[in-house]
N, CA, C and O of each residue as an XYZ file, in Angstrom:
216
protein
N       0.845     -1.192     -0.116
C      -0.130      0.090      0.017
C       0.702      1.193      0.128
O       0.477      2.127     -0.641
N       1.696      1.295      0.990
C       2.967      2.447      0.827
C       3.368      2.664     -0.543
O       3.405      3.799     -1.018
N       3.740      1.397     -1.350
C       4.514      1.642     -2.712
C       3.272      2.358     -3.608
O       3.636      3.222     -4.406
N       2.144      2.120     -3.546
C       0.971      2.724     -4.257
C       1.012      4.331     -4.073
O       1.096      5.182     -4.958
N       0.920      4.523     -2.529
C       0.668      6.006     -2.399
C       2.214      6.595     -2.673
O       2.196      7.803     -2.912
N       3.387      6.061     -2.686
C       4.565      6.743     -3.001
C       4.645      6.833     -4.681
O       4.892      7.913     -5.219
N       4.451      5.793     -5.347
C       3.853      6.193     -6.880
C       3.023      7.043     -7.250
O       3.189      7.590     -8.340
N       1.982      7.350     -6.482
C       0.721      8.313     -6.910
C       1.553      9.620     -6.724
O       1.718     10.403     -7.659
N       2.059      9.820     -5.506
C       2.914     11.172     -5.196
C       3.657     11.469     -6.060
O       3.757     12.648     -6.397
N       4.394     10.469     -6.667
C       5.542     11.013     -7.754
C       5.183     11.084     -8.822
O       5.951     11.662     -9.591
N       3.788     10.512     -9.429
C       3.397     10.952    -10.816
C       2.835     12.153    -10.939
O       1.919     12.564    -10.226
N       3.421     12.828    -11.948
C       3.298     14.326    -12.366
C       2.282     14.217    -13.565
O       1.779     15.302    -13.859
N       1.964     13.385    -14.150
C       0.920     13.428    -15.381
C      -0.149     14.180    -15.204
O      -0.624     14.739    -16.193
N      -0.601     14.311    -14.240
C      -1.925     15.125    -13.854
C      -1.697     16.413    -13.847
O      -2.484     17.264    -14.261
N      -0.427     16.645    -13.295
C      -0.038     18.097    -12.735
C       0.013     18.766    -14.312
O      -0.538     19.817    -14.639
N       0.788     17.912    -15.161
C       1.159     18.438    -16.419
C       0.189     18.761    -17.301
O       0.393     19.662    -18.115
N      -1.300     17.903    -17.260
C      -2.575     18.080    -17.864
C      -3.076     19.222    -17.342
O      -3.532     20.052    -18.129
N      -3.089     19.476    -15.986
C      -3.667     20.407    -15.564
C      -2.846     22.089    -15.765
O      -3.390     23.192    -15.828
N      -1.740     21.820    -15.811
C      -0.782     23.271    -16.244
C      -1.158     23.519    -17.629
O      -1.586     24.662    -17.785
N      -1.125     22.591    -18.998
C      -1.507     22.452    -20.073
C      -3.223     23.394    -20.215
O      -3.499     24.379    -20.900
N      -4.017     22.655    -19.349
C      -5.327     23.336    -19.335
C      -5.355     24.996    -19.069
O      -5.894     25.866    -19.754
N      -4.612     25.116    -17.878
C      -4.442     26.480    -17.470
C      -3.887     27.332    -18.724
O      -4.505     28.343    -19.059
N      -2.849     26.975    -19.346
C      -2.387     27.778    -20.577
C      -3.153     27.733    -21.514
O      -3.127     28.689    -22.288
N      -3.845     26.916    -21.704
C      -4.738     26.894    -22.768
C      -6.099     27.984    -22.457
O      -6.573     28.667    -23.365
N      -6.578     28.018    -21.174
C      -7.273     28.802    -20.590
C      -7.028     30.209    -20.827
O      -7.966     30.874    -21.269
N      -5.940     30.754    -20.607
C      -4.915     31.770    -20.394
C      -4.986     32.347    -21.758
O      -5.362     33.504    -21.944
N      -4.622     31.534    -22.728
C      -4.743     31.970    -24.053
C      -5.896     32.232    -24.534
O      -5.988     33.205    -25.282
N      -7.094     31.421    -24.226
C      -8.268     31.739    -24.674
C      -8.602     32.930    -24.278
O      -8.963     33.661    -25.200
N      -8.616     33.571    -22.837
C      -9.050     34.754    -22.440
C      -8.176     35.711    -23.050
O      -8.718     36.766    -23.378
N      -6.888     35.585    -23.293
C      -6.384     36.671    -24.361
C      -6.880     36.975    -25.426
O      -7.153     38.124    -25.776
N      -7.079     35.786    -26.170
C      -7.925     35.844    -27.508
C      -9.085     36.580    -27.388
O      -9.184     37.668    -27.954
N      -9.992     36.107    -26.705
C     -11.099     36.726    -26.507
C     -11.229     38.305    -26.151
O     -12.122     39.041    -26.569
N     -10.292     38.631    -25.400
C     -10.094     40.124    -24.985
C      -9.689     40.910    -26.161
O     -10.141     42.040    -26.346
N      -8.859     40.355    -26.956
C      -8.386     41.092    -28.244
C      -9.349     41.019    -29.184
O      -9.638     42.100    -29.698
N      -9.993     39.970    -29.603
C     -11.264     40.166    -30.354
C     -12.221     41.079    -30.010
O     -12.636     41.851    -30.875
N     -12.728     41.129    -28.654
C     -13.457     41.939    -28.084
C     -13.235     43.414    -28.452
O     -14.165     44.077    -28.911
N     -11.752     44.044    -28.215
C     -11.354     45.280    -28.440
C     -11.236     45.574    -29.821
O     -11.607     46.666    -30.252
N     -10.740     44.677    -30.574
C     -10.953     44.880    -32.363
C     -12.205     44.974    -32.862
O     -12.382     45.663    -33.866
N     -13.396     44.229    -32.181
C     -14.735     44.409    -32.595
C     -15.131     45.682    -32.096
O     -15.804     46.375    -32.859
N     -14.874     46.095    -31.064
C     -15.337     47.736    -30.530
C     -14.955     48.669    -31.458
O     -15.743     49.507    -31.896
N     -13.526     48.572    -31.874
C     -12.913     49.313    -32.429
C     -13.540     49.204    -33.925
O     -13.871     50.307    -34.360
N     -13.733     48.311    -34.649
C     -13.936     48.141    -35.906
C     -15.519     48.786    -36.134
O     -15.871     49.546    -37.036
N     -16.354     48.223    -35.012
C     -17.592     49.262    -34.956
C     -17.753     50.420    -35.085
O     -18.605     50.902    -35.831
N     -16.887     51.136    -34.313
C     -16.777     52.498    -34.195
C     -16.362     53.140    -35.576
O     -16.680     54.231    -36.049
N     -15.670     52.281    -36.013
C     -15.009     52.976    -37.710
C     -16.283     52.633    -38.266
O     -16.884     53.579    -38.775
N     -16.771     51.658    -38.292
C     -18.119     51.371    -39.331
C     -19.132     52.601    -39.085
O     -19.581     53.250    -40.030
N     -19.432     52.849    -37.840
C     -20.323     53.824    -37.687
C     -20.080     55.342    -38.133
O     -20.919     56.204    -38.395
N     -18.642     55.414    -38.142
C     -18.161     56.714    -38.477
C     -18.148     57.032    -39.888
O     -18.252     58.197    -40.273
N     -18.009     55.926    -40.775
C     -18.026     55.626    -42.017
C     -19.474     55.743    -42.406
O     -19.615     56.541    -43.333
N     -20.573     55.209    -41.996
C     -21.706     55.123    -42.363
C     -22.423     56.843    -41.975
O     -23.234     57.397    -42.717
N     -22.001     57.326    -40.935
C     -22.368     58.475    -40.842
C     -21.894     59.516    -41.919
O     -22.689     60.369    -42.316
N     -20.765     59.464    -42.336
C     -20.203     60.096    -43.410
C     -21.023     59.970    -44.911
O     -21.472     60.814    -45.687
N     -20.990     58.728    -44.910
C     -21.918     58.309    -46.042
C     -23.324     59.271    -46.301
O     -23.557     60.009    -47.259
N     -24.116     59.007    -45.175
C     -25.505     59.674    -45.222
C     -25.202     60.901    -45.215
O     -26.088     61.755    -45.246
């Protein structure tokens, strides 16, 4: 039983998967923020162009 617990404590594959998941989540948040900022700026530009066309 002690060997099983020791082997479980040394196993880092779960920690690696969690780290990759956190990195992926951080990248997703950065992408969402960038797309949101670009979308807001683009919407503003289109509104300006539309008002000048009228």
